[in-house]
C-alpha positions, 0 to 999 in steps of 0.5 A: 499499499502507498499513501498520497498526501496533498500538501496544498490542501492538506486533504485526507490521506488516500490510500492507493496500491501501486496499480491504483497510483499509476492510474491516478498519476495524471490526476493527482496534484503535482505537489502531492507527495509520495509517502512509502507504507510505514511512514508514521501517522505522527509524520503525516500530521506534522506534514498537514500542520505545515501545508496549513501554514503555507496555505495561510501564507499564499495569496491568490487573487482573481481580478479584472483584466487590465491593459497593462496585463496583456505582456504577462498574459501573452507569456502565459500563452507562449508557455502553452504554445505549441502543446496547448495552442497552435502558434497561429493562435498567439496573434489571435489572442493578442488581437483579442486583447487589444479589442477586448469587450468580454469580462476577462480576468487574471489570476494572481499568485503572490502578485505574480499573473499565473492565469487568465480567462474570460467569457462571452454571452452569445445572441443565441443565449449560450455563455462561451468560455474563451482564452482560458490558460494557466502558466505552464509551470502552475499546471496541476496546482488547482489555479485552472480549477479556481479560475474555472469555477469562478467563471461558471459562478459569474455565469450563473450569477448573471442568469442569462445563459442556459448552457456554457460552451467552449472549444478546446483541444484533446489535452484539456478535454478531461479537465473540463469533463470533470466539471460536467462538460460533455464533448458534442463535436471533434475535429481532428487536427482542428487547430494544428496537426496533433491538436484536435479541436473539441467543442464542449457544453454544460447545462449551467443549472446542473453543471458540476464545479468541483473538478480538479486540476 
C-alpha cells in the first residue's frame, strides 16, 4: 500500500496500491507527496500542519484584466504553445486582448499573474468560455480549477445563459469533463497537426463545478 498526501490543501490521506497510484498519476496534484508504506501517522500530521501554514501564507486573487496585464498574459500563452495552443493562435489572442469587450480576468499568485480567462454571452443565449489558460509551470496546482469555477459562478449569477460552451483541444478535454462538460463535436487536427478541436457543452443549471487540476 501507498499513501498520497496533498500538502496544498492538506486533504485526507488517500490509500492506494501501486496499480491505482499509476492509474491516478495524471489526476494528482504535482505537489502531492508519495509516502512509502510504514511512514508514521505523526509524521503525516506534521506534514498537514506545515501545509496548512503554507496555505495561509499563500495569496491567490482573481481580478479583472487591465491593459497593463497584456504582456503577462501573452507570456502565459507562450508557455503553453504549441502543446495546448497552435502558433497561429498567439496573434489571435493578442488581437482579442487589444479589442477586449468581454468579461476577462487574471489570477495572481503572490502578486504574479499565473492564469487568465474570460467568457462572453452569445446572441443565442449561450455563454462561451474563452481564452482560458494557466502558466505551464503552474499546471495541476488547482489554479485552473479556481478560475473555471469563478467564471461558471459569474455566468450563473448573471442568470442569462442556460448553456456554457467552449472549444478546446484533446489535451484539456479531460479537465473540463470533471466539471460536467460533454464533448458534442470533434475535428481531428482542427487547430493544428496533432491538436484536435473539441467542442464541449455544459447545462449551467446542473453543471458540477468540483473538478480538479
